[in-house]
N, C-alpha and C positions, 0 to 999 in steps of 0.2 A: 539663146544658147544657155544651156544649164551650166552653172558653176559648181566646182567640186574642190574640196580641200582634202589632200591625201598625205598620209605618212605611212610608211611601210617598214617598221623595224623587223629585222630577222633576228630572233633571239636563240642563242645556242647556250645551253646550260653548262656544257663542258667543251673544251676546245682543243686539246692537244691531239694531234694526229700521229699515230704510230706508223712508221714506215712510209710516209709520204714525202715527195721530193719538193713540193712547193714551199716557198718561204713567205711567211706572213709578215707584214710590216710591224714595226715596233709600236703597237697600239694596244693599250690595255683592254680595249673592247674586243680585239681580235685574237688575243693570245690566251695563254693558259693562266688561270687565276688561282692563287693560293689563298684559301679561306682559313682564317685563324680558328683555333679550337676554343670555343666558349663553353665547353662542357659536353658537347655532343659526341666526342670521341674519348678514348682513354687518356688519362692525364699525361702520359709520355708523349702524346702527339702534340706538336706545335701548330702545324698547318697541314692541309690536304689540298692537293691539286688533282682535279679530275681530267683524265686524258681521253682521247678517242678510243683507246683500247684498254682502259683500266684507270688506275690512280696511283699516286705516290704520296706517302705520308712522311712528313718531315718531323724527325725527332731530334732531341738535343745531341744524341750520340749515334744516330742511325738514320737510314732511309729504308722505308718498307714499300715495296712495289707490289701492286696487285695487277696481274695481267689477265685479260679475258680473251676468249676466242669462241667462235661458233654461237649457237643460241638461236632461238626462234626469231629473235628481233632482227636477224639478218634478212629474213624473208618478209619483213614488215610490209603489209599491203600487197604482197606478190604471191602468185600461185606457181610461178615457174622456178622457184628457188627451193632446193631441198633443205629441210630444217635439220641441222645437226645439234647435238646437245651442247649446251653452254659449258665451256671449260674455264675454270678460274684457278689461278695459281698465285701464291704469294711467296715472296722471298725478301729477306732483310739483309741490308749491308750495314754491319756494325762497325763503328769506328773504335777499334780496340785501343784501350788506354786513354780514351778521350776524357776531357773534363767538361762539365756542364757550364759553358759560358753564356754570355748574353746573346739574345737573338732579336731580330727586328724584321718587320715586314717592310718591303720597299715598293714605292709607287702605289700608294693607297688609292683605290678607286672611289668614285663618288657614292656608289650604292653600298648597301650592307645586305647580309644574308642571314636568314633565320633557319634553324633546324629544329623541327618538332618530330623527332624520330623515336618511336617506342613510347611506352606508357609510363616511363619514369621521368617526371618533370625535372629532376635534378640533372638529367642527361640531355635536356633540351638546350640548344645554344641559340641565343638571339642577339641581334646586333653584331654579328661576326663581320669583321672587316675583310675586304677582298683586296689582294695585293698582286702586283705584277711580278714580284720577286721576293726572296727571303735571304737574309744574311745571318749565318751562324758565326759568332765571334769566338775566337780563342778555343776552337775545338781541341787543338793542341797548342802548346806555348808558341805564340807568334804565328799561328796558322788558323785561318778561318775558311768557311765555305760560302760561296755565293751561288744561289739557285735563281735561274731566270726563266720566265715563261713566255717571253715575247716571240721566240722562234721555236716553239715546242719546248720540251724539257732539256735544260742545259744546266750543268753545274761546273763550277770552277773551284779548285783549291787555291787559296791566296796565301802564299808563304812570304812572311816578312823577311827583310834583310837580316841575315844572321840566324834565322830559324832553321831547324833541321827537317827537311822534307821526308827523311827516313822514318820519322815518327808516324807518318800516315800509314796505318795498318787497317785495311778493310777486310773484315771477316764476313763471308757470304754464308747465309743459313737458309735452308728451305728449297734450294734449287735442285733439279735433277742431275745437272751436269755443270761442271765449271772447268774451262780449259783455255789456254792461250795458244792460238795458231796463227802463224803469219803476222804476229804482232797484234792481233785482235783478241779481245777477251769475249768468249762465248759463254752465256749463261743459258743453260737449257731448262725449260719448264714444260709442264704438261699442256700449257696453252700456247706454246710457241717459243721461239728462240730470241733472246735479247743479245744484241751485239754492241759492245762498247769499242768504238773505233780506236786506232792507235792514239795514245794520248798526245796532245799538242801542248808544248810548254814554251814559255818565253820569259825573258827578263827585260825590263825597260832600263836601258843604260843611256844616260844623257839625253832622255826624251825620245829615244828610238827603241822600237821593239826588236830585241835580239832573240832569234829562235834558239831553243835548247833541245837537244836530242833527248828523248824520253821513251821508256818502254815499261810494260807491265812485268812484275815479278810475281809468279804464282807459287806459293808453298802451301800445299794442302788446300785448305779453304780460305787462305789469306792472300790478299792481293796488295802489293805495294808498288812503288815506282822506283825505277833505277835511271840514272843519267850517265850513259856511257862516257861522255866527254866531260863530265863534271859540271859544276855550276859556280858562279861567282857569288859567294855568300854576302857580298857587300850590297847586293841589289835584291829587290823583291822578285819572287818567282811566281808565275801563274801556270797551273797545270789544268788543262782543259780537255777532259774526255768528251767524246761525242757519243750519245746513246741513241741507237736506232732499234726498231722492233720489226721483226719479219716473221714469215711463216704463219701468219694468221689467215683464217678463212674469210675475213672481211672485217670492216670496222664496226664498232658498236653504234647502233642508232641511239643517240643519247637522250633525245627529248622529242616526243611526239605532241603535236598540237591537238587539243581536245575542246577547249572552251574559252570564251572571252566575255568580258563585261566592262562596265564603265562606272564612273561616279559623277557627281553633279558638276565637278570641275573639269570633266573631260579626260581624266586619266584613264588609261587603258590597262586592264588586267588580263593577263594571259595565263592559261593553265594547261599543263600537259603532263605526260608521264616522263619522269626523269629516272634514267637508269642509275640506281644508287649502289655505290660500292662502300661497304663499311670496313672498319679496321679488322684485319684477320686476327683470330685468336692465336693461331700458331702458323708459322711459315709452312709452305708446302701446298699441296692440292687443297683448294677451298671448295667445299661442298661438291665433291666429284659427281659428275653426271647430272648436275642440277639443270632442270629443263626450262626454267622460266626466267631466271634472273630475279632481281629485286627491283621493282618499279615503285618509286615514290611519287607523290604528287609534287610537281614543280610549279610554283606560282610566282609570277613576276608582275610588278607594277611599273608602268612607264609614265613619263611626263606626258601632258596633253599633246605636245608636238612630236613625241617619240624620240626626242634628242637624248634623253637620259633614262637610265634605269634607276628607279627610286629604291626598290628593294626586291629581293628574291628570297623565296621561302621554300623549304622542303618539308613535306608533311608525310609521315608514313610510319610503318612498323617493319617487322622482320621479313614480311612477305611482300605482296603486291598491293599497291594502292593507286587509284586512278581518279582524277576529278572529272565530273560529268557536266556540272553547271555551276555558275557563280552569279552572285548578285551583291550589290553594295547598298547599305542603308544610308540614311541622311547624315549619319555621323562618320561616313567614309569607312565603315567597318565591313570587311568582306565576309560573306557567307559562302561556303563551298559545299556542294553536294557531290558525293563520289561513292565509290565502292572500295572495299578493302578485303584483303585475304589475310590480314595480319592480326594475330591474337594479342598483339601488344600495341595496337594503334593508340596514339596519344590522346586518349579521352580525358576529359577534365573531371575534377573532383565533384561528386554529386550529380554527375550527368544522368540523363534519362536511362541509358543502358550502357554499362561498362563491361559487358561480357560479349565476346565474339561467338556468334551462333554457328556460322559456317554452313556447309552443305556439300553437295556433290560437285565434281569437276563439271563446269558448265559445258553444254554441248554446242556452243556457238561455233560457227565455222570461221574461216579466214585466219590470217596470221597477224596477231597484234603485238608480238614481241614479248608476250608473257601469258601466263594462264593463272587460274585460281585453283590451285591443287587441292585445297580443302574447302572449296566453295567461297562465298563472299557474303558480306553484310553491307547495308547502306552505311555510309559514314557522312556525318554532317559536322562541319567545323565553322566556328565563328571567331575570327581574328579581330584584334583591336586595330585601330586606324594605321598604326605603324607596323603591324604584323609582328610585333615583338613579344606578344603574349596571346595565349589562347583564352578567349573569354568563355568559350564553351566548345566541347567536342564530344560526340557520342556515336555509338553504334545504334543502328535500328535494324533488327533482324531476328530471325528465328532459326529453325533447324534446316530450312531450305535456303536456296540462293535468293538474295534480296538485292534489288537495285539493278538487275540485269534483265534485258529483253533477250532471252537466250534461245528461243525456238523459232525456226522457220515455219511458215513464210512471214511471220511478223518481223523476223530478222531478215531484212531484204538488202539493205545497203551495207557497204563496208562501214563499220563504226556504229551500226544500229544497236548492238548490245549495250552501248554506253549512253543511251539517251536518258531522258528524265530531266526535270527542271525544278529549280528552286527560285522562289520569288518572295517579295515582302507583301504582307497584307496591309490594310490601311493603318494598323497600329504597329507596323514594322515588326511583325512576327513572321518567322519563316514558314512558308507553305511549300511542301515538296510533293511532286507527282512522280511516281516511279512504278516499278513492277516487282513482283515477288512470287516465289513458289512456296513460301512458308505458310503453314496454317498456324493459328494461335497467336498471330500478331495482335498488338493492342488495338482495339476499336473502342471508341468513346460510347458512353451510354446513349442509346437511341440512334446509333450509327445507321445510315441507310442500308449498309450491308455489313453486318457484324462478323461474318465468317468467310473464310477462304472457300471459293467455289470449286477449286481444283485446278491443277496445272499451273499456268502462269496467270496471275490476276494483276490488274492495276491496283495500286495502293497509294492513297493520298492522305497526308497528315500535316498537322500544324504543331510546331514546338514553340516554347517560350524563347525569348532571345538568349537566355543563358544556356539553353539546350538541356535543362534539367527536368522539364515536364512536357509530356505529350498532351497538348491541349485538346486535340481532336484528331481522329483517324477513322478511316473506313476502307474496306476493300471495295473494289468495283470490278466485277467480272462474272463470267458465267461458266458453263461446263467446258467450254473450249479455252483456248489460250487468249489472254487479253493483256495489253501493255499500256501503261500510262506514260505519255511523252511530254505533253505541254500543259501549262496551267497559267491562268490569269485571274485577276480579281477585278470586279466591276467597281464603279464609282460608289456603290453602296455596300461593298464588301462581299458580294456574292462571289463564289468560287467556281470557275469554269475549268474543266479538265478535258483533254482530248487525247486520243490514242488509236490503237488498232485492236481488232477483235476477230476471233473465229467463233464466238459464242452466238447461238441463236436465242439465248435466254437471258441477255443482259437486262438488268433492272431498268425499266422504262417508267418515267414519271411525266406528269403534265400531259400535254397533247403533242406527242413527238411529230416532227415533220416527216420522219421516216420511222415508224414504230417497229418494223420487221427487218430482220437480217436479210440482206440481198444475196449473199453467197460469197464464196471465196474468202476474202478478208474484207471487212468493212471498217471504216472509221467510226468513231463515236464522239459525242460531246455530252458531258454531264455537268449540270448546273446545281450547285449545292448552296444551301442557306449560309449566311455569313458565319453563323456559329457551328456549322456542320451538322445541325440537328435534323436536316431533311434533304433529300434529293428533290429539288424543286421541279426540275424538268430534265429530259435527256432525249437523245435521238441517235439512231444509226445514220450513216451517210455512205453512199457507195452504189456499186453496180454488182452484177453477178461475177465480176472478176476480182482482181486485187485492188483494194482502195483503202489506203491507210493515211490517217491524219497525224501530222507531226507537231504542228504548232497551232496555238489559238491566240487570237488578238481581239480586243474590243475597241469600238470607236467611241466617240464622245457621247453617243446615245446609248452606249452599252449593247449595241448590236454585235453579233458574234461572227468572226472571220476565222476560217481554218485553211491550212494549206497542206497538201499531201501528194501522194503518188497514186496513179491509177493505171490499170491495164484494160479497164472496161470502157464502155461507151458512156463516159461521164457526160452529163448534160451540159450544154453551153446555152446560156440565156441570150436571146437576141439582143443586140445593141451593146454587148460587152466585148472588150478586146479578147481575142481568142486565137489560139493556135490549135485547131480542132483535133489534131491527132496527137497532141502533146501528152506525155506521160505524167504531167503534174497538174493537179487541179487546185482551184481557188474557189471557196464557197462562202457565201454570206447567209446567216440565219438571223431571224428575229431574236430578241433578247431571251424570250421564253422558249426558244427552240421549236416553236410550233410551226414556223413558216420558213420555207426556203426562199429567201429573197432573190437570190441569183447565184449562178455558178458559171465557171468557165475553166478552160484549160490553157496552161501557159508553159513556156520554156521548151520549145522544140517539137520533136516528133515522138512517136511511140517508142523509139529506141534510145531516146536521150537519157532517161532514167537519172534525172538530176536529184541528188540527195539534199533535201532542205537542211540548212544550218542556221538560218536566222530569218525572222519574219516580223513585220510591223505594220500596224495601221496608225498613221501619225495623227497628231492633234488636228490636222487639217483634212483628215480623211484619205490621204494618199496611202497607197499600199506598196510596201517595200519587201523585196524577197532577195535572199542570198542562198546560193546552193552550189554544189560542185558535182562534177561528173568526170568520167574518164576511166582509164584502164585499171585503176585501183579498185573501183567500185565492185566489179564482179567478184573480187576476192572475199567479199562479205558472205558469199555463199547463196544469195538469193536472186542474183541477176546473171544474165549471160552477156549483156552488152550495156555499155554506158559511155556517153560521149557528149562533149559540149559542141561538137562540130555542127554547123548549120543553125545554131540558135540565132535569134534575131537580136541585132544591136542597133542602137540609134546612131545618127550621123555624128553626134558629139560624144561618142563613146570614148572612155579613157583608153580602152584597148579593143580594137576591132577584130583582131585575128586570134585564133586559138589553135593549139596543137591537139585539141580533143580532150585534154585533161587539165581543165582549169576551173576557176570559180566563175560563176555567172551571177550578175547582180542586175536587178531591174526595179523600176518604179512605175506603178500604174497610177493614173489620176483617180480622183474621187469616183467611187462606184465602179472602178475598173472599165471605164468607157474607152480609154485609149492608153497606149504605151507612152510614158513621159520620158523614160531613159532606160537604157540597157547597155551593159558592157561586159566584156570578159575581164578576168584578172588572173594572171599567172605567168609562169615562166616555161622553161623547157622540161621541167620535171612533172611528175604526176601529183599535182597538188590535191590534197584531200583533207578530211578531218577524221580523227579517230572518235567518232561519236560526239556527244556533248552538245551544248548550246552555245551559240554566239548571239549577239544582241544588236538591235538598233535602239538608239534612244528615241524618245518621242519627237525629237526634232529631225529625225531622219539620218542621223550619223550611225554608220555600221561599225561595230567592233568585232572583228572576226579573227578566230584562231585558225591556224593552218599547219598541217604537216607539209613543210615546204622544202624545196631544194633536195628532193629525194633522189638518190642514185647519182649524185654529183651534178644534178640539173640546176638550172638557174631559177631565181625568184626575184621579182622586181622590188627594189628598195629605193627610198628617196634620200637625197643628200642630207647629211647631218644627223641621221638617226643613230640610235645606240648600237645596233648590230647590223652593219651593212653587208656582212659576208657570211656565207654558210661555212661552218667549220667542221662539218662531218660529211662523209660520203653518203651516209644514209639520211634519214629524214631529220629535220630540225623544226623546233617550234617557231613558226613565223606568225606574226600578228599584223593586221592592217586595220586602218581606220579611214573611212571615207565620209566626208560631209557632202551630201547631195545638194544642199541648199535649195530645195524646191519651195516655191511659193505655194501657199495653201489658201483655200476659199474661206472667207469669213462666214460664220454661221449667224444669220440674222433672223430674229423672230419678232413678231409684233403682238402686243397685248392691248386690247381695247375693251375693257369691262366685259369680258366674256362674249365679246362680239355682238352685244346688244346694248342699247341705250334708250333712255326715256325721252320721249318727245318733250322739248322745252328745256332740258337740262344739258349742261356741257358734257362732252365726251372727252376723256383723256386717253391719248395714245402714247405708249412707251416703246421705244426701240431697245432691243436686247441684242448684244453681240459685241464684237471687238472693232467695229468700224470707228473712224474718227470724225466723219461728217455724214449728216442725215438730211434727206430731203423727202417731204411728204406731199402727196396729192390726195385730198380728202374725198374726192369723187362726186362733189356736188357743184362743181364749177366755181368754187370760192377762191381758187388760186393756190399756188404752192406755199408751204411753210417749211422752216428749217429748225433743226434742234433734236435733241434726244427725246424730249417730251413736248407734245403739242396739245392744245385744248381747243375744242370746236363745238358749237351748238347748231344742230340741224334745224331747219325751218319747218319741215314736214316729215310725217312718218314715211317709212319706205326702206329700201335696201340700197346701200352705198358701198362701192368697191374702193378701198383705200390702198394706195400704193406707197411703199417705203423704199427708198434707194439709200443703201449704206455704202460709203466709200472709205477705203483705207489703202493708201498707196504703198504701205509697208507690209500689208497682210498678204494672205495666200492669193486672194483675188483683189484686184483694184476696187471692184464694186460688186454689189450683189443686190438683187431686188426681191422684195417680198410683198405679198398681197394679203389683204384681209377684207372680208365682207361684213359690214356693220348693219344690223337691223335696228331701226328707230321705231319704237312701239309706244302706244298710249298707256296710261296707268292701269293697274289692275283693280277689280272690285273684290275685297277680301272680308270674310266674316270668321273670326277665331272662335273655336269651341274645342273643349277637351274633357276627358274623364280621367280621374286620378284614382289609383288603387295602391294605397300605402301598405308597407309590410315591415313588421318588426319581429326579428328572431335573433337567435345567437349568431347567425351567419351575417347579420348586419341589418342596417336600416335602408330601406329603398322605397322608391315609388315608381310604378309603371304607369306611363302616361299614354293615353290613346287620343290621338289627334283627330278631331272630327270637323276641322275647319273647312270652309268652302272657299273657292277661289284659289287660283294658283299663286305661287310666290315661294319665298323661303321662310323658314321658321326660326324664331329666337326664343329660347326658354331661359327663364331665371328660376332657379330652384329654391331660392330663399336662403342659401348658405354661401352665396358669393360665387357659385359655379353656374356657368351658362352652357348652352348646347344649341347646335343648329340642326339636330336630328329631327326627323319627322315624328317618330314615336319613341322617345328615349325611355330607357330604364336608368334611373339615377340613384346611386348609393349616397347615403348620408353618413357623416362621421359619428353621429350620436342622436339620442332621442330629442324631441322638442316639437315645437309648433313652427311650421314653415309656410310661407306664402309663395305659391307657385304661380308664375306669370308666363303666359304664352303670348309672344308677339308674332304676328304674321306680317311679313315685310315684302314690299315690292322693291327689289334691289336696284332696279333701274330708275324708278321714279322716286325712291327714297321716302315711300309712304309706309306707315306702320299702324296696325290695329292691335289692341291688347285685351286679354282676359286673364283674371286672377282668381285662384282658389286657395283655401287654407287647408293644410293637412296636419294631422297630429300623429306623432310616432312615440309610442310608450316604450319605456326601457324594459327589456327582458332580463331575466335573472336565472341563476343556477342555484338550486337548493341541494346542498350536500348534507348527508345524514350518516356520518360514520359512527359505528358503535364505540361507546366509551363508558367506563374505563375498560381497558384491555389488559389482561394479565400476562406476564412472562412465566413460562413453565420451567422451573428448575434449571436455569442457565440456558435454555433454548431461546430461539428468536421467535418473534411474532411478525406477521406480514400485515401491514396496514394498506388497505386498498381504497383508493379514491374513486375507482370506477373507470371503465374504459370509454374511449370515444371522444375525449376532450382534446383540444388542440395542443395544450401545454399544461404542465404541472410544475409546481414549485413548492417543495417541502421545506420545512424549517431547517433541515439538514443540508440543503443545497441540491438534493436529488431532483431530477427532472422527469422521473418515471411515474407511471400510474400507481405503482405499488412501492412500499418502503419496507425494507427488512430491518426490524428494530431488535436490538439485543440489550438495551439498557432502559430502565424505567425513566419516565419523564413526561413532559407535556410536548406533544408534537402537533404542528399545524401544517395545513396544505392549502395552497391557492391554486385554482384551476381556471383555465381560460378556454372558452369554446366560442370561436369567432370573436364577437364583441362582448360576450357575456363573461362575467367573472363570478366565482364562488369560493368560499373558504369554509373550513371546519377545523376543530381541534379535537385531538384524541389524547386521553391520559393513559399512559402505560405504567402499570404497577407490577411490582413483584407479587407473584401469587402467594397468599398467606400459607404458612406451613400447616399441614394436617397432622393431628395426633395419630399415633399408631393405633391400629385396630386392636382392642384388648382381647386376650385369650379368654376362653369360656370354660368353666367347669360346671357340670350339671349334676344335680342329685338324682337319685333314682326316682323315676316317674316324671321327671321334667323333660320338656322338649325345647331346647334352646333355639332362639331365633338369632341369625347372624346378619349384620349389615355394617357398611363402612360408617365411621363416626363423622361423616361430612356429606354434603349434598353431591349427588352425581347426576349426570345427564344420561349416561349409559354405563353398563357394567357387564362383565362376563366372568362367571365363577368357573373354577376348575371342575365343577360338577356339570358344567354346560348350562347352568341357569343364567338368565339375563335379568332377573328381578333384583331390585336393590336389597330386599330382605329375603333370606331363605331359611329353611328349617334344617338344623343339623341332626341327622338321624344316627350318627355313629361318631365315635371318637376319631380324631385325625386332624390333618392340616387342611384348612379351607383357604384357597388362594383366589384372588380376584384381580382383574385389570379393569379400571374404570376411567371415564372421562368426567372430571369434576365440573363444578359450575363455571369455572374459568376457561374450560376447554382444554385443560391440561390432562395428560395421561398419568394415572396414579396406580401403583400396584402395592399389595400388602397380603399378609397371611394371618389367619386366625387359628390358633391351636385349640381344639375342642376336646375336652375330657368328660366323658359320660360315666358317672360313678354308679357302680353296681351296689347291691345291698350291703356287702361286707367290705368292699374295697376302701371305703372311706374311714373305717375305724382306726384310731391311733394305736400303735403298739410301742411299748416302752421296754427295752431289754433290761436285765438286772445284773449283767456282768459283761465285760469286754476286755480284750487282751491286746493292747496297742504295742505289739512286739515287732511290727513291720512285716509280718508274713502274709499280709493282705487278707487275712481272715479275721473278721470281727475286730478290726483295728480301731473302730470309731463307735462311740456311744451316740446314737441318733434315734430320734422319734420318726416312725414311718406312718404314713396314712395320707388320705386324700382330703381335699376340701378343708384344710386347716388354715385358718386366718387368725390374725391378731395373736401371733404365737410369741411366747416368752418361755425361755428355759434358763434356770439358775442352778449351779452346782456348788456345794459347800463341802469343806473338809470337816473333820471331827471337831475342830475348834470353832466352827461356824464361819470360817473365812471363805469368801467366794473365790473359786478357782476358775470358773468359766461361766459365760452367759451368751445367749443367742436369741435373735428375734426371727430367724428364718428356719423353718423345720428342716430345710435341706442342709443346714450347717450342723455338723456333728462335733463332738469333743474328742480330741486325739490323745488325751492323757497329759497334755502339757498345760502349764499355767497360761490361761487365756489362749490356748492352742499354740503356745510358743514352743521353742526347743527345750525350755526349762521344765523337765518332766517332774510331775508330782509323784510321791511314793505310792507303791502299791497299797491298796487298802480299800476301805468302804467309804463311799461318799454319798452325801445326801442331795437329792434334787427336788426342785419345785418346778413343775411344767404347767402352763396355762395356755389355752387357745380357744378359739371359737370354731365349732364344727358347722360348716355350711348346711350340712344335711341334718343337723340336730335342732330341736326346738329350744334347747338350752342356749342362753346367750354366751356362757363361758363354762369351760370344763377345766378342772384343775387336777393334776396328778402329782402326788408326793410319794417319795420312796427312796430306797437305797440302791446303789449300784456298786458292784465290786470291780475294782481295777486290778487285774492280775496279768503281769507280764510273763 
């Protein structure tokens, strides 16, 4: 008989029923909860209580009600309910004239609540207490208010003895209508009518409750209380209005079950969609005509036995947010994969993607209680172990919808849009398999599929634990629609993803078991390298009909198991447990996906259409499956029928009967040979899951999230659990945990020296596995031996069958038997020989060895540098040059015999010769590029640069080191300022001369304005001769030469004899004119022999002032002496003496 441990908490994230007659017991777990404000709501809010039809916000001097009606959530999972727009209305009851007194929460509950709503961390509330009631002290002098949630929403005014109840003035704001009729107070709203029953009042006199007549008094928008028969002010007074809600089209489905997981201690984590109601900005109609409501992620952690809620957390933004899959790392930190429609999702600082991409309204069918009006992105969240802080949170998305399987026929079951899975890799980094319609998403370098193939593609990626960096990502899809659903990591870190496809051109790698698309919809499995750098292998799976794979699992040998749905003739391997017409398949492949090892069909008939929700291959090889079926499933849009009726259960089933809409759980033994256990689980409602993943742990415990107790139906719970009752008429988040406690087979292997041994030497046998007692039969009649390791010497060559029996009474099987055949062989005849070809270059030192030994055996090389090898023909690298002794040993591994041969090789050091030009000149403030040459592995300049070239702007000595493989080289370059060049002198030429022009420095090239390119040219006429040249330093230089060619008369000097410096610009200066005059001197004297002016430049004339100053000399005759050299004269010096008359 199979043993099972079961707990079934039903979790309801909000609990007040509006307009219901049933009375709940005074139990904090069953009543309304007041959550304290830790910053998640505006500062005036003290507490919020969520009800079945809205919420109430408790303030110091007011109560604000938010009432809801209608909405798509009313038709959750149903196709027979018309969807009406959600109506939300807020109104506030102000306590006029109130003072802000003390407040306190009453009946604190054991758990706490966290709110991560919106992208402003200052408005996140963590560790918020949950209370069964609230007390507002001294709202008015001597008057307080008590709010209680144990029986729905109830409030009392508590009036102390002697206090005046007339001070209670309640001003209503935001309602559509306010009136008193028949003693009742009616508050009209766009979402329905609120009725406050006739107030009940009493006083306690001498321990007995004395009724007091009371009624409402309405004056405009103010309500107070009147007491027609008066009160005795010596005693306290209690005024107790009763609030009821009516005229609603149905109650709000507060929380839908989506996903569940576990931690190492067995805590259960449940995730669902929580209908979130925020504080209204203004009273009145809130978001009129809003079609989808606001769905936040609601996450709860339960104790391992389900008796207590550890914490509850809301995560989301202004729009809709839904969890799909969850996983816990070894530090008990929860990771959540989901989708979001919120542009203010609470992403963390420095996250991978902090921007909402959005997309179009997704076309998935069915009624899920919300929509994504502006598309959606993937959301990934990493919480700390107490869920009081976000370690990391990020969007992942582009301009299309991300995270949704949104197209039929891939969208087949109700909840299929919200599949996808998050797991931990071997380094505890999150890996996510999902789907996307976005192009341009990040793919890592070398990704197997870097681009979006069109439509819907699978998308798989790995993030760092802080969710700041995308470590690896790739698309996987073809020209049809493709969805990624499940992912697992092998024992060596390889990544396996499975899903569904309509593509005929999926990327196939390796040797696929099924390389071609079979038709309709096929499943697929893709195996990626640990680092994501390659698609190692992949395969289609399926028939010509619909075949879609939802989950993937690996056994201890890393063979691959998938489970899915089929409408085709899915093959059933003989010898496997099978229900031949079932619409679910189970398939096992080899690790490299090249071989279909077996397949079968499970869980019912062709019309069962069970939606898989959890899958496991345990450490002992048993196969666990959880799924659901029933009337909700066709609401997904891809099925016409679904039922759990007629499914096989075992005699020890927990629940043998079904109403057709239940969960179905089964266990197959190793290799699916037989059914070990099967049961239904559910109540009278249509249990289902809104997509998402639930999980089995490797010990076979299932952790399952459920949309439970829908439509006032029942759901089984166990005694003492946190939430025993359904508190909403629509669906509630239910979770259950079942421990199947199945025994598993021990895996026993035998190793005996590669199954061969040498005659005459002892053979050692080792047992491997988890058995506790071992028995050996060595096959030669020598008798049995016991122990983990035995040693035996055979007397003659031959073949011997050895049997090992492993026993473990606590393991999966009590015992298991393994066999191995041992060959006993004589020694080998071996002759070692080899040829060595050494190589030395900048890429390294190596030797290639060619083994020419005769005789079989294994080889052992010693390369002379401390390194050895067992290769036949190794190529060995050396760390540096030198002389090395290479030794080859040929070994008989069985008989432990060895023969050796040694050779000496010499490896000479290679080098790099750099020859950079030096010195190098800087050209007039410009830079110069020093080039060490291309093609080296690395460069190190004296400036710290690592480039092949260096841009230098300052003189100095520069060196560079280069590395090419193992070679090194260096060189030094001196950079100098280019020496300055003298200006090119102007040229004056006498008659008959032909002047030659050239720069007064060396040049390597030149261009004259005459078009000439020779360094020296002939000047044929007067004028300006310009040139641009490259000098000997490689610098660009430009200059001009003024050429004056003197004709016969132009060079003669002319000395005037009179001038009139009167400022009329006519003959104002006494000046010598002429060309080719050098070594010029002019001196002018007055009649007393005093010098009044002198000049050494013929272009400088006398203006009639003393030394050309403003001090004018008198008119008169002055004596001059002028001397100069005429270039065109043969005389060395010419002197002119004479008089000049100054006349103004």
